[in-house]
C-alpha positions in Angstrom: 127.6 39.0 -14.7 124.5 38.6 -12.6 125.0 39.7 -9.6 123.1 40.3 -6.1 121.8 43.7 -4.4 121.1 44.3 -1.1 117.2 43.2 -2.0 118.3 39.6 -3.1 117.6 40.3 -6.8 120.2 39.6 -9.7 121.1 42.3 -10.8 123.5 43.2 -14.3 126.3 45.7 -13.6 126.9 47.1 -17.1 130.5 47.6 -16.8 130.5 44.1 -15.7 128.6 43.2 -18.8 130.8 44.8 -20.6 134.2 43.1 -19.2 132.2 39.4 -19.1 131.7 40.4 -22.9 134.5 40.0 -24.3 134.1 41.7 -27.6 130.4 42.2 -26.3 129.0 43.4 -30.5 125.1 43.7 -29.6 123.6 45.0 -26.1 120.8 43.2 -24.5 117.1 44.4 -25.6 116.3 45.9 -22.2 119.2 48.4 -22.8 117.4 49.7 -26.7 115.6 52.7 -26.5 112.4 53.4 -28.3 113.2 54.5 -31.2 111.8 57.9 -30.5 113.9 58.6 -27.5 117.5 57.4 -29.6 119.5 59.7 -29.2 120.9 61.8 -32.6 124.6 61.2 -33.0 125.3 62.7 -36.2 125.6 66.3 -34.8 127.4 65.2 -31.6 130.5 67.6 -32.3 128.9 70.4 -33.8 126.2 71.3 -30.7 129.4 71.7 -28.0 129.9 74.8 -26.5 126.1 77.0 -26.2 125.1 76.8 -21.9 126.1 79.6 -20.6 129.3 80.0 -19.0 129.0 81.9 -16.1 132.1 83.9 -14.5 131.1 84.3 -10.5 134.8 86.1 -9.9 134.8 84.5 -6.3 131.7 86.3 -5.3 133.8 88.9 -5.1 131.5 92.2 -4.1 132.2 94.4 -6.7 130.7 91.7 -9.7 128.0 90.7 -7.8 125.4 92.8 -10.0 127.1 91.1 -12.9 126.9 87.7 -11.0 123.0 87.7 -11.0 122.5 89.4 -14.0 124.0 86.3 -15.5 123.1 84.3 -13.4 118.9 85.0 -14.0 119.4 85.2 -17.9 121.1 81.6 -17.7 118.1 80.7 -15.4 115.1 82.5 -17.3 116.4 81.2 -21.2 118.4 77.6 -19.8 117.9 76.2 -16.5 121.4 75.1 -17.0 124.7 77.2 -16.4 128.5 76.2 -16.3 130.8 78.4 -13.0 134.1 78.9 -13.0 135.8 81.3 -10.1 133.5 78.9 -8.1 136.3 79.1 -5.4 135.8 75.4 -5.1 139.4 74.1 -5.5 140.3 72.5 -9.4 142.8 69.6 -7.1 139.5 68.9 -5.1 137.4 68.2 -8.6 140.4 66.3 -10.0 140.6 64.1 -6.6 136.8 63.8 -6.8 137.1 62.9 -10.1 140.1 60.5 -10.2 138.6 58.3 -7.1 135.6 57.8 -8.4 137.3 56.6 -11.4 139.9 53.8 -9.4 136.7 52.7 -7.6 135.2 51.3 -11.1 138.7 50.0 -11.8 138.4 48.0 -8.9 137.6 43.9 -9.3 133.8 43.4 -9.0 133.8 41.6 -6.0 135.2 45.2 -4.1 133.0 46.4 -5.7 130.2 44.3 -4.5 130.8 44.8 -1.1 129.0 48.1 -1.3 125.8 46.8 -3.7 122.3 48.8 -2.7 118.8 48.0 -3.2 117.3 48.4 -6.7 115.2 51.0 -7.0 114.4 52.6 -3.6 115.3 56.4 -3.4 117.0 56.1 0.4 119.3 53.3 -0.9 123.3 54.1 -0.6 125.8 52.4 -2.3 126.9 50.7 -5.6 124.0 49.9 -7.8 122.9 50.0 -11.7 118.9 50.4 -11.5 117.6 53.6 -9.8 114.2 52.8 -10.9 112.3 48.9 -11.0 109.7 48.5 -12.9 108.5 45.9 -15.2 108.1 47.7 -18.8 111.2 49.6 -18.0 114.3 50.4 -20.7 117.6 50.1 -18.3 120.3 53.2 -18.4 124.2 52.2 -19.8 125.4 53.1 -16.8 126.2 51.7 -13.3 126.6 54.0 -9.9 128.3 54.6 -6.0 125.1 57.1 -3.8 126.8 58.8 -1.0 123.9 60.2 1.6 126.9 63.4 3.2 124.5 66.2 4.0 122.6 66.3 7.0 125.8 64.8 8.8 124.0 62.8 11.0 122.8 61.0 7.3 126.6 60.4 7.0 127.6 56.6 7.6 131.5 56.6 5.9 132.1 53.2 6.9 129.7 52.3 4.2 131.9 53.6 1.8 134.8 52.5 -0.3 138.0 51.8 1.5 139.6 51.2 -1.9 140.9 53.6 -3.1 142.9 55.2 -0.3 141.8 58.6 0.6 137.8 58.2 -1.3 136.1 58.6 2.1 138.2 61.6 2.9 137.8 63.2 -0.8 134.0 62.7 -0.5 133.4 64.4 2.8 136.0 67.5 2.0 133.7 67.6 -1.3 131.1 67.4 0.5 131.2 70.6 2.2 133.1 72.9 -0.7 129.9 72.2 -2.7 127.3 72.7 -0.4 128.7 76.1 0.5 128.9 76.7 -2.9 125.3 75.6 -3.5 124.1 78.0 -0.8 126.0 80.5 -2.3 124.5 80.3 -5.6 121.2 79.6 -4.3 121.5 83.5 -2.5 121.8 84.9 -6.2 119.4 82.7 -7.7 117.1 84.4 -4.9 118.3 88.0 -5.9 118.4 87.7 -9.4 114.6 87.0 -9.4 113.5 90.0 -6.8 113.5 87.8 -3.5 115.9 88.4 -0.4 118.8 86.0 0.0 118.1 83.9 1.6 114.4 83.0 0.4 115.3 79.4 -1.3 117.1 78.1 1.6 115.1 78.8 4.2 112.4 77.1 2.1 114.7 74.0 2.1 115.5 74.1 5.4 118.4 71.8 6.7 119.4 70.3 3.2 119.6 66.8 2.0 122.4 66.3 -0.2 123.8 63.2 -2.2 126.6 63.1 -4.5 126.1 60.1 -6.9 129.3 59.3 -8.6 128.3 57.5 -12.2 130.3 55.5 -14.2 129.3 55.4 -18.7 131.3 51.9 -19.9 132.2 52.2 -23.9 128.6 51.2 -25.7 129.1 49.0 -28.9 126.0 50.2 -30.0 125.7 54.1 -28.8 122.9 55.0 -31.2 120.5 52.6 -29.3 121.2 53.5 -25.9 121.1 56.7 -23.4 123.1 56.5 -20.3 120.9 58.0 -18.5 117.2 58.5 -19.9 115.9 61.9 -20.7 115.0 64.0 -17.1 115.2 66.8 -15.0 115.9 67.1 -11.1 113.0 66.3 -8.4 115.1 68.5 -6.1 116.2 72.3 -5.9 119.4 72.5 -8.0 122.3 70.5 -8.7 126.3 70.3 -9.4 127.6 68.2 -11.6 131.6 67.7 -12.6 132.3 65.5 -16.0 135.3 63.9 -17.7 137.3 65.2 -20.1 135.3 62.6 -22.2 131.7 64.5 -22.7 128.2 63.5 -23.3 125.7 65.6 -21.2 122.6 66.9 -23.1 120.1 69.6 -22.1 117.0 69.8 -24.1 117.0 73.5 -25.5 113.8 74.6 -27.5 113.3 71.0 -28.4 117.1 70.5 -29.0 119.4 68.6 -27.3 122.9 70.9 -27.4 126.5 68.6 -25.4 127.4 70.6 -22.7 131.0 71.1 -23.2 133.9 69.1 -20.8 135.6 72.1 -18.4 138.5 70.4 -16.5 137.2 73.7 -13.9 133.8 74.2 -14.3 131.2 73.1 -12.1 127.4 72.2 -14.0 124.2 73.7 -12.3 121.7 72.7 -12.9 118.0 73.9 -11.6 115.7 71.8 -10.2 111.7 71.3 -10.6 111.7 72.5 -6.6 113.5 76.0 -8.1 111.1 76.2 -10.5 107.9 75.8 -8.6 109.4 78.6 -6.0 110.1 81.1 -8.4 106.6 80.6 -10.1 107.9 79.3 -13.7 109.7 82.3 -13.6 112.9 79.9 -13.8 113.1 76.4 -15.8 114.4 73.2 -14.4 116.4 71.6 -16.9 115.5 68.3 -19.1 118.9 66.7 -19.5 120.3 63.0 -20.4 123.5 61.3 -20.7 124.7 60.1 -24.4 127.2 57.0 -24.9 129.9 56.3 -26.9 131.6 53.1 -28.8 135.4 54.2 -27.8 136.0 55.6 -24.1 134.1 55.3 -20.7 132.7 58.4 -19.3 132.7 59.6 -15.5 130.4 62.0 -13.9 130.0 63.4 -10.3 126.4 64.8 -9.3 126.0 66.2 -5.9 122.3 67.4 -5.6 121.3 70.0 -3.4 117.4 68.8 -2.1 114.4 69.7 0.5 114.1 67.6 3.6 111.0 64.7 2.7 109.1 67.0 4.8 109.4 70.3 3.4 106.3 71.4 1.7 107.1 73.7 -1.8 104.2 76.7 -3.4 105.0 79.2 -5.3 106.7 82.4 -3.1 103.7 84.7 -2.5 105.9 87.2 -3.5 106.1 86.5 -7.1 102.2 85.8 -6.8 99.7 88.3 -7.6 96.8 89.4 -9.4 98.9 89.5 -12.5 100.9 86.2 -12.3 98.4 84.1 -11.0 100.1 80.2 -8.8 101.4 78.1 -11.9 101.9 75.3 -9.5 99.6 73.4 -6.5 102.1 72.9 -2.9 103.5 69.7 -2.9 104.6 67.8 -0.4 108.4 66.9 -1.1 108.3 63.7 0.2 105.5 63.0 -2.0 107.4 64.4 -5.3 110.2 61.7 -4.2 107.9 59.0 -4.3 106.1 60.0 -7.5 109.0 60.8 -9.5 110.5 56.8 -8.1 106.7 55.1 -8.9 106.2 56.5 -12.4 109.4 57.8 -13.2 111.4 60.1 -15.1 110.3 61.0 -18.6 111.1 64.4 -19.2 108.9 66.7 -16.7 106.3 64.8 -16.5 105.8 65.2 -12.5 106.1 68.9 -12.8 104.1 69.3 -15.7 101.2 67.1 -13.8 101.9 69.8 -10.9 100.4 72.9 -13.4 97.3 74.3 -12.1 96.8 74.6 -16.2 96.4 71.0 -16.0 93.7 69.8 -16.5 94.5 66.2 -15.0 94.7 65.8 -11.3 98.4 65.4 -9.6 98.4 61.6 -8.2 100.4 60.7 -5.7 
């Protein structure tokens, strides 16, 4: 089904494509990944349960040393980990997954009332294309993006009014996840020897977006990706997924599947945290795979600097024995480059490396 977004462009939602196909056997060519980027589904189940799961002990003071140690190790070695006992109620995690699924189960006419402009970094609403490029291979995904922080950006009237309590749930979730992100950034700062408020002070007033992603069942999952390989551009991303699973992270050349845990939250370090820690901590390159039998849903909360923020390695982590590894960047320029060029793994942060002989052109 071709539908109009707010830019007037004809956009095909993946969910509508499947429903209209009524037994679709082959995916359209624009969703077929190049051979070198296609997922290897043979060892899908054998790669479960390798990403660290860290107990935050509800941030009890007598456990903080262990929490800092575990978080620091995961940030150095993985750039991604799951947390449990994080103080966000499991009931709220379930509510977010439930209202997201119910929205995508509503008629397409209802969803299209909230259609967003494709390929815009400031777009809010229901969409399918995060980027718009002539040679772009499309992701097998629909999504709803919400602007949730700061409060001045929040406009719940732009969010669905059906299912019931959708807007109230997103607002409550936004506040709870913001608190968790701030506490995690404090632990991350301390774990590398910085004052607890260092990363938060650099970010200043955070920009938070919540994106609910829906990945319909795919008749040819071996040819498609729900989300192409990339690292997140901001500071930190907190994600919950349903029981289906499909999130994968790249570790030493191997794609590792993150095991779905109902009460856990996945923590992805973003590129700006890699820069701030002078490369000691790594942003996680990740992707989403799809399957032929069941739709998948995830909820990602992005906790990012404002566009006016300048990011550079922390001076405390730079010395004659550890020179700066990245050039300073205005975060707004970094975002524009990400959307203009596309992610392609960690290309954008790699181009900021001082060791890179090529200039970082924005």
